[in-house]
C-alpha positions, -999 to +999 in steps of 0.1 A: +242-528-633+247-503-605+218-482-618+196-513-617+205-521-581+198-485-571+164-485-589+156-518-571+166-504-537+150-470-542+114-481-532+128-497-501+147-466-491+117-444-497+096-467-476+121-467-447+125-429-450+087-425-446+088-445-413+116-424-398+138-455-393+167-440-413+167-408-392+165-429-360+194-451-372+214-420-381+208-407-346+219-439-331+251-439-351+258-403-343+253-408-306+277-438-308+304-420-328+300-386-312+299-398-276+327-375-263+315-345-282+279-350-269+294-355-234+311-321-237+280-305-250+260-319-221+285-304-197+281-270-212+243-273-212+245-283-175+265-252-167+239-230-185+211-248-167+228-242-134+230-204-141+194-202-153+182-223-124+200-199-100+184-169-116+149-185-115+152-196-079+164-161-070+134-145-086+111-170-070+127-163-036+121-126-042+084-133-049+081-155-018+097-128+003+069-104-009+044-131+003+035-140-033+032-175-046+054-192-072+039-193-107+027-229-115+047-231-147+079-220-130+072-245-102+067-273-128+100-263-145+119-264-112+105-298-105+116-311-139+151-297-131+152-315-098+141-348-114+170-348-139+190-379-130+224-369-145+245-386-118+237-420-132+248-409-166+280-396-151+287-429-135+280-450-166+301-427-188+331-428-165+329-465-163+327-468-201+357-446-205+378-472-186+377-492-219+402-477-243+392-497-274+361-486-291+353-521-304+367-543-277+336-565-278+301-565-291+287-562-256+309-531-250+298-515-283+261-521-274+267-504-240+285-475-257+255-471-280+231-472-251+250-446-231+255-424-261+218-423-267+211-414-231+237-386-232+222-372-264+187-373-249+199-357-217+217-330-236+186-322-256+164-322-224+189-299-206+190-275-235+152-275-237+150-266-199+176-238-204+156-223-232+123-226-213+139-210-182+151-181-201+116-174-215+101-169-180+089-133-174+066-139-145+078-158-115+050-153-089+018-135-082-001-123-052-024-151-038-062-146-038-074-133-004-083-159+021-118-163+035-102-156+068-074-130+069-052-142+097-045-116+123-014-112+146-019-133+176+002-140+207-003-170+231-035-164+251-039-169+288-072-175+306-093-169+275-102-206+267-137-205+283-146-173+266-135-186+232-156-217+238-186-195+246-181-176+214-180-207+193-211-221+210-230-189+202-218-190+167-233-224+162-267-213+174-291-204+146-307-175+165-273-160+176-269-135+147-254-107+168-230-116+196-216-091+221-184-092+242-179-065+268-155-056+296-132-029+308-105-014+287-073-034+285-089-066+296-082-085+264-112-080+241-091-074+211-068-104+219-099-126+222-113-113+189-080-119+171-079-155+185-116-161+174-109-147+140-080-171+135-100-200+149-125-195+121-099-208+096-112-242+107-147-233+096-140-218+062-167-240+046-194-224+067-188-188+056-177-170+024-158-141+041-147-131+076-140-094+081-123-079+111-128-041+116-112-019+142-141+005+149-127+025+178-152+052+173-151+081+197-178+108+196-174+108+158-178+075+140-152+070+113-175+056+087-150+061+059-124+038+074-151+011+081-162+013+045-126+011+032-120-020+053-151-038+040-143-027+004-107-040+007-118-074+021-145-078-006-121-065-033-145-038-042-134-007-062-130+025-042-144+057-056-133+088-036-160+109-052-188+086-041-209+098-011-209+078+021-247+072+018-244+058-018-214+037-009-232+023+022-261+011+000-237-005-024-218-023+005-251-036+020-260-051-014-225-066-018-224-082+017-260-094+014-249-118-013-225-135+010-225-156+042-202-135+063-188-132+098-182-096+107-160-088+138-163-053+151-137-044+177-140-017+203-175-003+195-180+026+219-212+041+208-244+028+191-246+032+153-270+019+127-253-009+108-269+000+074-256+035+076-220+023+073-228-005+048-234-036+069-267-055+065-282-066+099-277-104+101-307-126+105-315-163+106-322-165+068-289-150+058-269-173+081-244-145+086-230-134+120-218-102+136-196-102+167-188-069+185-167-060+215-173-029+237-163-015+270-200-009+277-227-034+283-254-009+272-237-005+238-240-043+232-277-040+241-282-011+217-264-030+189-288-059+192-266-084+212-287-084+244-296-122+240-260-133+232-237-115+256-204-125+270-188-105+299-150-106+301-134-108+336-099-101+348-074-130+347-071-153+377-038-155+395-025-185+375-033-170+341-019-136+353+013-153+365+018-173+332+011-142+311+037-122+330+063-149+328+058-152+290+071-116+286+103-122+305+137-131+290+152-166+296+175-152+323+149-132+340+125-161+340+152-184+355+158-158+383+120-157+391+116-195+390+147-203+411+139-228+439+159-209+465+140-205+498+149-168+500+141-159+464+137-121+466+132-118+428+102-142+430+087-123+459+090-090+440+077-105+408+046-118+427+041-083+441+043-068+406+018-093+392-006-086+421-003-049+414-014-054+378-047-067+391-052-093+365-054-067+337-038-082+306-027-048+292-009-039+324+007-074+326+020-070+290+034-035+294+050-041+328+063-075+318+080-060+288+095-033+310+112-057+334+119-084+308+156-082+312+159-078+350+180-104+368+194-086+399+172-084+431+178-047+434+162-041+400+131-061+409+128-044+442+130-010+425+104-020+400+080-033+427+084-001+447+078+021+417+046+002+408+032+003+443+038+041+448+007+062+453-016+032+448-035+039+480-045+073+469-059+063+435-091+043+429-104+025+399-088+036+367-062+057+384-048+025+401-042+011+366-025+042+354-002+042+384+007+006+375+013+015+338+033+046+347+064+025+353+069+019+315+067+057+310+093+063+337+117+040+319+117+062+288+143+089+282+130+125+287+128+130+250+109+098+245+085+109+273+078+142+255+072+124+222+048+099+239+028+126+256+026+145+223+007+115+208-022+122+232-031+152+211-046+131+184-082+117+184-088+086+205-098+067+174-080+062+141-043+063+133-015+088+133+009+094+105+045+086+114+058+113+090+035+139+105+046+130+141+082+134+132+076+167+115+058+180+146+085+167+169+112+184+147+094+217+150+090+213+188+128+208+191+126+173+204+149+158+178+176+184+172+170+183+134+175+145+133+144+130+116+158+094+119+159+099+157+121+104+155+117+071+137+138+054+163+117+069+191+085+056+174+101+021+172+110+024+209+074+034+219+060+005+199+085-019+216+073-006+250+037-012+241+029+025+243+022+028+206+008+001+183+013-005+146-018-006+124-029-038+107-029-023+072-005+006+069+032+006+080+033+044+077+009+049+106+007+041+143-021+042+169-025+045+206-046+021+227-073+041+244-061+031+278-026+041+270-038+074+257-058+080+289-026+072+308-008+098+288-034+125+296-034+114+333+004+119+333+001+153+317-023+164+344-004+149+373+028+166+362+013+200+360+017+201+323-012+218+306-027+202+275-061+211+262-072+180+242-106+181+226-098+162+194-126+142+177-153+152+202-178+165+177-176+200+192-195+229+176-175+255+195-139+259+206-130+256+243-134+290+260-103+313+261-098+307+299-089+271+292-061+282+268-044+305+292-019+281+308-019+256+279+014+245+263-004+224+236-040+227+223-057+201+200-092+208+188-088+188+155-115+167+139-145+186+152-174+207+137-161+241+148-171+269+125-156+300+141-130+311+167-136+348+173-117+354+206-080+361+210-066+336+236-038+348+258-015+318+259+021+328+261+034+293+267+015+276+238+039+257+215+015+235+194-020+243+181-037+217+160-070+228+144-070+206+113-100+187+100-126+212+110-143+214+076-168+241+087-142+265+102-142+296+080-132+324+104-105+332+129-105+364+150-084+393+137-061+391+167-062+354+172-024+349+171-016+381+190-006+364+222+011+333+211+048+342+210+060+307+217+040+289+191+061+264+170+035+242+153+003+254+137-019+231+116-050+246+099-053+220+071-086+208+058-105+238+071-126+264+052-106+295+062-102+321+035-077+343+052-051+341+079-050+368+106-018+388+109+007+365+124+039+385+127+040+378+164+045+341+158+083+346+158+090+311+170+068+293+144+085+265+125+057+244+111+027+259+093+002+237+074-025+255+054-031+227+028-066+220+016-079+254+028-096+282+009-070+308+018-067+335-008-035+352+001-008+350+027-004+377+053+018+406+042+042+402+072+045+364+070+082+369+060+089+380+095+085+343+107+122+338+103+122+304+120+097+288+097+110+255+082+079+238+070+052+256+049+025+235+033+002+253+008-007+223-013-042+221-028-050+257-018-076+261-045-082+298-039-047+310-032-039+340-055-008+356-040+020+347-015+031+384-015+067+372-022+069+358+013+083+324+005+116+335-009+123+355+023+119+324+046+155+313+043+152+284+068+125+266+048+132+229+044+097+220+031+077+243+007+047+226-008+027+245-034+016+214-053-018+218-070-022+252-055-041+278-074-011+300-069+016+291-093+047+305-109+037+324-141+068+344-150+105+335-149+112+364-127+087+350-101+108+319-096+130+336-070+135+308-046+173+304-051+177+319-016+161+288+000+194+269+003+181+246+031+152+234+010+148+196+008+112+192-004+096+213-030+061+208-044+053+234-070+026+245-095+039+261-128+020+281-153+047+286-180+070+265-201+098+291-196+094+288-158+097+250-161+130+254-181+144+277-155+134+255-126+152+226-143+183+247-148+183+257-112+199+226-098+192+230-061+155+236-066+152+209-093+169+184-069+144+194-042+113+190-064+092+160-053+058+171-067+052+190-099+019+205-112+019+219-147-011+241-153-023+265-179+010+264-197+001+283-228+018+273-260+034+242-244+029+217-272+049+188-259+066+175-228+096+152-228+103+136-194+140+135-200+140+173-201+134+171-163+170+160-161+177+174-127+144+164-109+158+131-097+134+130-067+102+137-087+074+115-072+043+129-087+035+147-120+001+164-124-005+180-158-038+199-162-054+225-184-025+229-208-047+235-238-020+233-265-003+202-252-005+175-279+024+151-270+039+136-239+071+116-243+086+092-219+120+083-234+149+061-224+172+090-214+167+082-177+163+112-155+138+106-127+139+075-105+109+080-083+079+090-105+050+069-091+019+089-099+009+105-132-023+126-138-034+140-171-064+162-168-083+187-191-059+185-220-081+191-251-052+188-276-034+158-263-032+132-290+000+112-284+017+097-254+049+081-265+066+056-242+099+041-252+109+005-246+122-003-211+139+013-193+119+045-196+110+073-173+075+059-165+088+026-154+079+031-117+045+047-123+019+029-101-011+052-105-023+066-138-053+090-139-066+105-172-096+128-175-111+151-201-086+144-228-110+143-258-084+136-285-070+105-269-084+075-288-067+049-267-038+045-242-021+015-257+012+029-244+001+021-209+011-015-217+046-005-210+039+006-174+049-027-159+043-016-122+009+001-129-015-008-101-044+016-106-059+029-138-086+056-138-100+071-170-129+095-171-146+119-195-125+113-226-151+119-252-134+103-282-118+073-266-128+043-286-107+016-269-083+014-240-057-008-257-056-009-295-045-044-306-041-040-344-013-018-358-010-010-395+023-017-412+026+020-421+026+029-385+059+010-380+077+034-403+094+062-385+128+076-381+147+101-360+125+130-372+090+115-371+075+089-348+041+074-356+022+053-331-014+043-326-028+061-357-015+095-344+013+110-365+035+134-346+058+158-364+089+174-349+082+209-335+108+218-309+132+203-285+104+190-263+086+175-292+114+155-307+127+122-296+157+106-313+161+069-313+175+045-337+148+030-359+157-005-345+154+006-309+118+018-312+110-008-338+121-038-317+101-026-287+070-016-306+069-047-328+072-069-297+040-054-284+024-059-318+037-095-320+021-103-287-013-092-298-013-107-333+001-140-325-023-145-296+005-158-274+018-133-248+056-131-246+052-112-214+020-104-195+005-069-201-003-050-170+013-076-147+006-055-115-027-039-124-052-042-095-079-018-103-096-003-135-121+025-132-138+038-163-163+066-160-182+087-186-166+073-217-195+077-241-178+063-273-158+035-256-165+003-275-139-020-260-112-022-234-089-046-251-089-082-263-092-109-237-060-115-219-045-126-186-047-100-158-028-118-130-034-092-103-066-076-114-091-074-084-117-049-095-132-035-127-157-006-123-176+008-153-200+038-151-217+057-179-200+038-208-231+030-229-213+016-260-190-007-241-203-042-252-175-064-241-150-069-213-115-085-217-122-112-192-133-148-196-131-182-179-103-192-203-080-163-191-061-160-159-076-134-136-070-153-104-075-123-081-106-110-097-134-105-072-157-078-084-171-063-116-192-033-109-216-015-133-252-009-140-276-038-145-286-023-179-250-022-190-244-058-180-274-070-199-261-054-231-227-071-229-222-095-258-210-130-249-200-157-272-203-182-244-236-179-225-224-203-199-194-181-192-216-151-190-238-167-164-207-178-144-192-143-145-225-127-134-231-150-105-195-149-092-183-114-098-209-089-109-223-063-084-248-038-098-243-001-089 
């Protein structure tokens, strides 16, 4: 009978089971019966969610602090977390628990079932959010460049009418080139900054707005202008490209856009096309705005029909600008309604002394910003008015500005005046300044004091920060002229001829009383005389690329010289310099010097010796080891290197803090690493012509904890490079592999490994490298350059055979390249699971088509040159930060790993030949047309 009943009910049960009603009913019953258990599970899930949310929000905050934007998926996840309404469930559950009987009434049971269902659903949702939150690998990315890059801007005073004129001219169809001119320090840069930022309201009218600080002296800095344009257009930068070729390329790139180009501080006429700027015309609808101190320059640049002259500020604008620089207390003292307000009287006198010049008002206002007492204001007014009757024109302004200089400490004053030795245009390296000041004795061996002085000079408006690089500063040309005026008025003797396009050095008579001489950045080819300058302490001759000869007795009469910089010249030898007994800083980098003077070791005070990239240096004549006070010794990428263990005799350099070195032998490398003080001082390492070196394991550099750059070249037997997880170096940021004909394998362990901070990777002339799939593990990689690797077939190999996953402690096989154990440097021991887990995760990402974590998450630039067999880069994938892809002489490359379906939100340019682009194979013709119109620029 029972069997009959079961057989009758079976079809009904099967039918219900197919509809899911039974599972739903079971779920309802479970949520009813397991109410408290589910409530406990929900509480635990909420705790986990809280921890995950805290982690996610922390990572998002870190990205926002770096001016990145939150990843949309993360933002959606956080919104879902915020929308969880668990408080209502808490209230309903607590209310329900007031009833002790589970079946008190039907209404109560129904409510219990309803609440139980909500708790179960909430638990599942919270668990889902926890799991999703744990999966996030990317929390933010750098936003795409804006059409207008907003510039630093302070509140303007008295510029409203001039801004209105500029906007009116911008709207005129025939106003293609607009000129703004006026004396130095009158506010042209401030006006141009404000105009640039105003253009944010007109982003629909133009495709890009580019602001360029021209500041050209006698020598136009074309390279810096081209770099600025390339950066704003996200174009690739090729150091080897000639200025002429790059200019033609930039003209083509800009001609494709409606642009507004703002050129600040043009001091001399130049041809726009020569630097890479197409001349705007009515057809292009592009505009060029320039500022200059000279009306004639505006005429010469083509702005004669659209010219705006800037005038000094009127009394009201001057007063308001001055007040804006004062502190609250100082401003209150000035504005006090007292009939006998001495502070206000003195403030008015100071403003009048500034003559409506905004630069003077800014500098002097900053200097007196904290003054409250009448005696301080009286002292300031008297100082500003001193000697004014004797000085006309520009000198009156210098006397006004001098008060800020007088408020500096004596050391700060010396450091400020030292900055006048650099060219009037361009920027100054902070590190270089501090090194010079240390050698001059300004800082008493305290480099941090130098950085503090730089900050003080910036705060006093005597130095300025650059808009792009935090490592550099610059001097406003008026402030620099003030410094030179102060040098002359105080009977100090500087000879400053920097950046003046000189063909000949100043005559010897001008050197006689000089304490500092700067003839850097000129076209001088020879200095044959022997200047008699017993008081000379600094001599800067760098960046004279034609200079190939110094007189035999050139240094004979310079007994006080402390700083000598001959870098970036063509000198092949250095005159005998044993008379330079006070010399502390000697820079011979990027010269053609062949050997050091025999008696260089007599320079016992020398602390900084830079011989980097001395491509012809053959012998140091054992000088370096005798210079016991050396703190910096840089032989990185020098032709001279250490070939024999016995030559590495630098142990006597106990004060050494920075060592850059070129090594020609594996034995020398081992000894260097065993010599702890030298290893700890090693910041840059060049391995070159290391015969019989078959492998390199980065963990063997176990004492080089400050290694920043590794350059391996012309090691003909090297076949394997290993970056393992035995962490040794914490600073390696640049890796170059060049002319390595036997290199087959680069093995990179799972994170963390010794390449984890590498940002720049350059590979050239490595014919046995078929791919660099290992580079996927360089998570901070920003720039990838590969050239002349004859057998490279692909950059990233996606498919991996199962046999390649078989390895143990003795043999590791990756990317079709077996590597057998040969010696200590050639073997890497890991558990099979450790390598397997990391390696399979990469394989899993490629084969499943879903990226567990983004490859190359920071990569900004890819440059591929002369790769004749290269057939592919990699499969299409997301490149969240990629800005430029440049391909040259890769005839077999038929595809690129980019497409409209993949995230390359920062991509701006793809550069290559037109023939190469036409040969690319596209599955989607529409996508090809889109990519060509939006990104492609022919070269």
